[in-house]
Every structure is written in C-alpha cells, then in structure tokens.
C-alpha positions in Angstrom: 78.6 156.6 93.4 78.1 153.0 92.5 79.5 151.7 89.2 78.6 148.2 88.0 80.7 146.4 85.5 78.7 143.3 84.5 76.8 141.4 81.9 75.5 138.0 80.9 78.5 136.9 78.8 81.7 135.7 80.4 85.2 136.4 79.0 84.4 139.9 77.7 86.8 141.7 80.1 84.6 142.8 82.9 87.2 142.3 85.7 89.9 143.9 83.6 87.7 147.0 83.0 86.7 147.2 86.7 90.3 147.0 87.9 91.7 149.5 85.5 88.9 152.0 86.1 89.5 151.6 89.8 93.2 152.5 89.4 92.4 155.4 87.1 90.0 156.9 89.6 92.4 156.3 92.6 95.7 157.3 91.1 94.7 160.0 88.6 91.5 161.4 90.1 92.3 161.2 93.8 89.1 159.2 94.6 88.5 156.9 97.4 87.6 153.5 96.0 86.3 150.1 97.2 85.8 147.2 94.8 83.1 144.6 95.4 83.8 141.2 93.9 80.6 139.3 93.1 82.2 136.7 90.9 82.7 133.2 92.4 85.9 133.0 90.3 87.4 135.7 92.6 89.3 137.3 89.7 89.3 140.8 91.2 89.9 139.5 94.7 93.0 137.7 93.5 94.2 140.8 91.6 93.7 142.9 94.8 95.7 140.4 96.9 98.6 140.5 94.4 98.4 144.3 94.3 98.4 144.8 98.0 101.6 142.7 98.4 103.4 145.6 96.6 103.8 148.5 98.9 104.7 150.8 96.1 101.2 150.6 94.6 98.2 152.7 95.6 96.1 150.5 97.9 92.6 149.6 96.9 90.1 148.0 99.3 88.0 145.0 98.2 85.2 142.9 99.6 83.3 139.9 98.4 79.5 140.0 98.4 76.9 137.8 96.9 73.1 137.7 96.5 71.0 140.4 98.0 73.7 143.1 98.2 71.6 146.2 97.7 71.8 147.5 101.3 75.5 146.6 101.6 76.3 148.7 98.5 74.3 151.7 99.8 76.2 151.4 103.1 79.6 151.3 101.3 78.6 154.3 99.2 78.4 156.5 102.3 82.1 155.9 103.0 83.7 156.0 99.5 83.6 158.2 96.4 83.2 155.2 94.2 82.0 151.6 94.8 83.0 149.5 91.8 81.2 146.2 91.5 82.6 143.4 89.4 79.8 140.9 88.6 80.5 137.6 86.9 79.2 136.7 83.5 75.7 135.7 84.3 72.3 137.0 85.1 72.1 136.6 88.9 70.7 138.2 92.0 73.8 140.3 92.7 73.7 141.8 89.2 70.1 142.9 89.5 70.5 144.1 93.1 73.4 146.3 92.0 71.5 147.7 89.1 68.7 148.7 91.5 71.1 151.2 93.1 73.9 151.9 90.6 74.6 155.3 89.1 76.4 153.7 86.1 76.3 150.3 84.5 79.0 149.3 82.1 78.4 146.2 80.0 81.4 145.0 77.9 80.9 142.9 74.8 83.3 141.5 72.3 82.5 142.0 68.6 81.5 138.4 68.3 78.1 136.8 67.5 77.9 134.8 70.8 78.4 138.0 72.8 75.9 140.1 70.8 73.3 137.4 71.3 73.1 138.5 74.9 72.2 142.2 74.1 68.4 141.5 74.0 68.4 139.9 77.4 70.6 142.6 78.9 68.2 145.2 77.5 65.3 143.5 79.3 67.2 143.4 82.6 68.2 147.1 82.3 64.6 148.1 81.4 63.3 146.2 84.5 65.8 147.7 86.9 65.2 151.2 85.6 61.7 151.0 86.9 63.2 150.9 90.3 66.3 153.1 89.5 65.4 155.5 86.7 68.5 157.6 87.2 70.8 154.7 86.3 72.9 155.3 83.1 73.6 152.0 81.3 76.2 151.7 78.5 77.6 149.0 76.3 81.3 149.1 75.5 83.0 147.0 72.8 86.1 145.3 74.1 89.0 143.1 72.8 88.5 144.4 69.3 90.8 143.1 66.5 93.4 145.6 65.4 93.7 144.6 61.8 92.2 147.2 59.5 90.2 144.6 57.5 88.4 143.6 60.7 87.2 147.2 61.4 83.7 146.4 60.1 83.2 143.9 62.9 83.5 146.7 65.4 81.0 149.0 63.5 78.5 146.1 63.1 78.7 145.3 66.8 78.0 148.9 67.8 75.1 149.0 65.3 73.5 145.9 66.9 73.8 147.5 70.3 72.3 150.8 69.1 69.1 149.0 68.0 68.2 148.9 71.7 67.5 151.9 74.0 70.9 151.7 75.7 73.9 154.0 75.2 76.9 152.7 73.3 80.3 154.2 74.2 82.5 155.5 71.4 85.6 154.4 73.3 86.6 150.8 72.8 89.5 148.5 73.8 91.7 146.5 71.4 93.0 143.0 72.1 96.4 143.6 73.7 98.7 141.4 75.7 99.3 144.1 78.3 95.8 143.7 79.7 96.6 140.0 80.6 100.1 140.9 81.8 98.8 143.7 84.1 96.1 141.5 85.7 98.5 138.7 86.5 100.8 141.1 88.4 98.2 143.1 90.3 98.8 146.2 88.2 96.8 148.3 85.7 97.8 149.2 82.2 98.0 152.8 83.4 100.8 151.8 85.8 102.7 149.6 83.4 102.6 152.0 80.4 101.1 155.4 81.5 101.4 156.9 78.0 100.6 153.6 76.2 97.6 152.9 73.9 95.9 150.6 76.5 96.1 153.3 79.2 94.5 155.8 76.8 91.7 153.3 76.1 90.9 152.9 79.8 91.0 156.6 80.4 88.7 157.2 77.5 86.2 154.6 78.7 86.1 155.9 82.3 85.8 159.5 81.2 83.1 158.9 78.6 81.1 156.7 81.1 81.3 159.5 83.7 80.7 162.2 81.1 83.9 164.0 81.9 86.6 165.5 79.7 89.5 164.2 81.7 90.8 163.2 85.2 91.0 166.8 86.3 87.3 167.4 85.7 86.5 164.3 87.8 88.9 165.4 90.5 87.2 168.8 90.6 83.7 167.3 90.8 84.8 165.2 93.8 86.3 168.2 95.5 83.0 170.2 95.0 80.9 167.2 96.3 83.0 167.0 99.4 82.8 170.8 100.1 79.0 170.7 99.7 78.8 167.7 102.0 80.8 169.5 104.6 78.5 172.5 104.3 75.5 170.3 104.7 76.9 168.6 107.7 77.8 171.9 109.3 74.3 173.3 108.6 72.7 170.2 110.1 74.9 170.6 113.2 73.9 174.2 113.6 70.2 173.3 113.3 70.7 170.8 116.1 72.3 173.4 118.3 69.4 175.7 117.8 67.0 172.9 118.6 68.7 172.1 121.9 69.0 175.8 122.7 65.3 176.1 122.5 
C-alpha cells in the first residue's frame, strides 16, 4: 500500500506526519515500512539517519526519489506492507506521480488563511489524478491547531472550507505541541517519547482514521490476512505451473 503525505503548502507538518505514521505502523502494527523522501530539504532522510544511529529503535528504511517515480513506487510496494512518501510543499512531478498509484493521500493544512488558499488547487490535482487512479482515497487533515478554547472556531472554519470540495476531511487533528519538534530532532516519534501522551493519541487517531481502522490491532489483523492470502495465491500459482510442466 502506498501512502502519500503531501500538499502545496510548506510548513504544515507533512514530514512530521509521515514519520510518526511510519513508527506507528512499524512499532504497533507490525508492518514492514519503507519511507520515500521526495523533498529536496531531506527532512525525513535526516530524521532516518538520526534514528538509525540508535540501535534501540525500530529500524525504518528510507530512499530518496525525485521526478517520475511511479514505477519505482510500484516496485517498492511489492516488497513492503506500506510505502510512505513524504513530498515537499509544492506541486511537482513527484507529487503527481505518487498520486497516480497511491492508495491514500493525506494533505495537512494549518487553520490559517494562507494554507486554506491552496485547497482549490489541491482539489484540482486530486481530481486529475483520480482519472488515472480512481481508487485513491484523499483526505485533508488540520494540523498545528491552537489549543486555546477561544481559538476553536478557527479549526471548525478550516474544516468547513475543506468540506466545500469533494475531498474527505479527517475528524482527527493535531495541536501545536513542542513534542513534535523535539521528537523530529532526535530521530524519534511522539509515540516513542510519550506513548500515552496526547500527541501520540493524535497520531494514532489520524493513522487509524485514514486507514479506516478502529485501532492498531485491526490493522495488524488485516496485514496478517493479506499475507496469508498472498501465500495461498503463490502456492496455487506454483501448483498450476507443476501441472503445466507435468503435461
């Protein structure tokens, strides 16, 4: 399964989301993961490098790809449960190439006017790519929300703007928390720093809602079922070849 975390606006927390979802799927769902960094700033690549220097952490593979990466992603998908693609904050060839094969597209936006101005353009891009990939499920997610009660209307208004377009809007959100920056700088995830913390709950909520699952256990069970079915298919194919050669 290919998951794209991308969008046209920079600074909305795309790399942070991609990294934390990757750790959630690896550590709590038992999934095999590879991350694809399409951002010239190398945010995720640097995070992976810092992470892999700590032998106590679950290892996550990462490659850097740019431009026409459609076939590369399809190839990686054959070897991993999830391919998580972190695209930089711009409309580029890698973003559209990934959308043409992605199962899920997650587009983070802050509840700010300059972020919401990009919604119309992202809707056009999604609509275009769905002509090629009609099974793609695209969702907006509101990130870095203010925690003050008197600012709650900004969150509701941002969701209302997104809902005027034919793209799903996640109920789950993230609030502005220092732990997100702290975890990224150390190659960790918020789930590893504070497993029972609010930030960890936010990331689990986003990942599960995006994948339409109740919890990590359901995702783990789905992966197990998929692997069993694949093994049966491979066995059946092998038996068919044996019969062919026998004849």
